[in-house]
VOBA-1610 file (N, C-alpha, C; in pm, whole numbers, padded with zeros to 5 digits, always signed):
BEGIN
Met-04264-10453-10632Met-04309-10349-10586Met-04267-10249-10565Ser-04348-10144-10562Ser-04311-09993-10492Ser-04308-09969-10359Asp-04224-09902-10328Asp-04176-09853-10181Asp-04323-09836-10092Gln-04395-09748-10158Gln-04558-09761-10066Gln-04582-09847-10084Ile-04614-09937-10169Ile-04713-10075-10141Ile-04687-10131-10065Lys-04524-10157-10025Lys-04435-10221-09932Lys-04483-10179-09851Gln-04493-10055-09792Gln-04492-10006-09674Gln-04610-10030-09603Arg-04725-10011-09716Arg-04887-10057-09646Arg-04901-10203-09622Leu-04827-10300-09679Leu-04839-10425-09653Leu-04755-10411-09547Ala-04637-10420-09469Ala-04590-10403-09367Ala-04655-10366-09242Ile-04751-10246-09250Ile-04832-10180-09159Ile-04951-10294-09134Ala-05011-10348-09255Ala-05114-10425-09202Ala-05040-10518-09128Phe-04966-10604-09181Phe-04889-10724-09138Phe-04883-10695-08963Leu-04840-10569-08962Leu-04787-10541-08819Leu-04934-10512-08717Ala-05031-10472-08803Ala-05138-10477-08778Ala-05220-10565-08697Val-05218-10696-08804Val-05302-10819-08752Val-05208-10892-08676Leu-05079-10871-08663Leu-04973-10932-08552Leu-05041-10869-08427Val-05058-10718-08391Val-05114-10677-08287Val-05261-10717-08235Leu-05302-10721-08346Leu-05462-10803-08323Leu-05465-10931-08277Val-05389-11000-08361Val-05406-11145-08290Val-05353-11132-08159Phe-05218-11080-08131Phe-05161-11055-07988Phe-05259-11034-07899Val-05348-10912-07896Val-05424-10885-07811Val-05547-10963-07774Val-05559-11061-07866Val-05711-11154-07892Val-05654-11253-07803Thr-05533-11288-07830Thr-05489-11421-07757Thr-05452-11404-07635Gln-05379-11285-07564Gln-05343-11243-07455Gln-05417-11214-07355Thr-05526-11152-07394Thr-05612-11043-07296Thr-05782-11110-07329Ser-05844-11086-07232Ser-06002-11135-07221Ser-06069-11054-07252Leu-06001-10984-07408Leu-06081-10872-07480Leu-06179-10934-07550Leu-06148-11072-07608Leu-06238-11157-07677Leu-06355-11179-07639Ser-06396-11182-07517Ser-06524-11222-07409Ser-06580-11084-07432Phe-06526-10990-07450Phe-06597-10868-07418Phe-06658-10859-07590Phe-06571-10831-07662Phe-06635-10849-07813Phe-06705-10929-07857Ala-06750-11049-07804Ala-06860-11159-07812Ala-06940-11115-07743Gln-06987-11017-07665Gln-07096-11004-07588Gln-07159-10868-07711Glu-07113-10783-07778Glu-07161-10707-07845Glu-07216-10771-07981Pro-07360-10722-08034Pro-07383-10810-08199Pro-07273-10767-08281Trp-07286-10790-08418Trp-07184-10798-08519Trp-07192-10662-08593Trp-07358-10591-08565Trp-07354-10484-08672Trp-07309-10395-08627Val-07253-10378-08466Val-07217-10253-08396Val-07066-10278-08455Tyr-06977-10365-08443Tyr-06861-10394-08530Tyr-06870-10296-08658Ala-06975-10377-08740Ala-06964-10314-08828Ala-06978-10147-08896Val-07045-10114-08790Val-07100-09962-08786Val-06944-09881-08748Ile-06879-09941-08644Ile-06747-09875-08615Ile-06633-09888-08729Leu-06615-09979-08769Leu-06560-10023-08883Leu-06594-09887-08957Gly-06717-09905-09042Gly-06761-09801-09119Gly-06728-09656-09075Ile-06730-09605-08947Ile-06693-09463-08911Ile-06543-09441-08939Leu-06444-09580-08915Leu-06322-09552-08874Leu-06278-09538-09054Ile-06351-09622-09119Ile-06296-09618-09288Ile-06338-09482-09315Ser-06459-09433-09306Ser-06507-09276-09361Ser-06438-09179-09304Gly-06371-09240-09183Gly-06273-09102-09152Gly-06131-09085-09171Tyr-06112-09222-09252Tyr-05945-09231-09288Tyr-05964-09168-09419Leu-06089-09193-09507Leu-06097-09154-09643Leu-06102-09009-09667Ser-06166-08959-09547Ser-06167-08789-09547Ser-06078-08737-09528Leu-05982-08802-09430Leu-05861-08738-09398Leu-05775-08764-09506Lys-05787-08837-09602Lys-05689-08858-09744Lys-05731-08783-09822Tyr-05857-08791-09848Tyr-05876-08706-09989Tyr-05874-08540-09951Leu-05905-08515-09821Leu-05861-08361-09772Leu-05738-08391-09802Leu-05616-08417-09808Leu-05498-08387-09812Leu-05437-08404-09980Glu-05500-08492-09994Glu-05509-08501-10156Glu-05564-08330-10212Asp-05669-08306-10184Asp-05725-08190-10235Asp-05618-08079-10200Lys-05603-08050-10103Lys-05471-07971-10054Lys-05400-07955-10143Arg-05351-08073-10148Arg-05174-08082-10287Arg-05220-08026-10393Gln-05357-08065-10450Gln-05359-08017-10587Gln-05409-07895-10595Glu-05482-07822-10486Glu-05487-07712-10473Glu-05373-07606-10451Gln-05268-07638-10400Gln-05128-07599-10371Gln-05077-07590-10494Ala-05089-07685-10584Ala-04960-07722-10675Ala-05110-07600-10817Trp-05174-07606-10798Trp-05251-07506-10927Trp-05240-07340-10853Ile-05222-07320-10746Ile-05222-07208-10703Ile-05027-07178-10727Glu-04932-07253-10749Glu-04810-07242-10773Glu-04796-07214-10942Gln-04875-07313-11002Gln-04883-07295-11125Gln-04948-07141-11186Glu-05049-07111-11147Glu-05111-06940-11176Glu-05022-06869-11112Gly-04912-06882-10994Gly-04826-06788-10957Gly-04749-06762-11077His-04697-06900-11146His-04614-06889-11257His-04626-06797-11373Val-04778-06817-11394Val-04819-06782-11489Val-04844-06601-11482Phe-04871-06588-11365Phe-04908-06420-11375Phe-04748-06357-11343Met-04637-06443-11312Met-04501-06375-11274Met-04444-06386-11417Glu-04515-06451-11513Glu-04468-06452-11634Glu-04568-06325-11739Arg-04643-06309-11736Arg-04695-06184-11759Arg-04654-06059-11697Leu-04592-06049-11579Leu-04514-05942-11522Leu-04409-05923-11635Glu-04330-06044-11622Glu-04172-06051-11675Glu-04197-06005-11812Glu-04323-06043-11899Glu-04356-05967-12059Glu-04355-05815-12038Ala-04476-05790-11919Ala-04529-05689-11930Ala-04394-05547-11905Lys-04278-05586-11832Lys-04168-05539-11766Lys-04081-05535-11923Leu-04059-05630-11971Leu-03971-05640-12114Leu-04024-05513-12207Lys-04177-05506-12236Lys-04254-05414-12317Lys-04210-05308-12295Lys-04207-05242-12134Lys-04192-05149-12118Lys-04049-05084-12121Glu-03969-05174-12086Glu-03835-05121-12159Glu-03786-05129-12275Gln-03861-05184-12363Gln-03875-05194-12521Gln-03875-05048-12556Lys-04000-05009-12501Lys-04085-04842-12552Lys-03977-04768-12522Gln-03924-04758-12434Gln-03801-04634-12366Gln-03731-04633-12442
//
């Protein structure tokens, strides 16, 4: 397994352990049992949506930065070629 997958599994396992601890050691479970199940589904959907939007925003920024760097290299190569042509003419 890659390091990234191992890291994600470790974080998920830690989150499950924390959740189990909170549910078993506090009266939080009785509080959650009072609300309808669909409220938690909506909250979970909001959290997942926020996570995915941040994830894809960062991915988009990385791709845009890579494209800018690539175009910068192309531009610099054209400048060098123009400079060499100008020096050859003189």
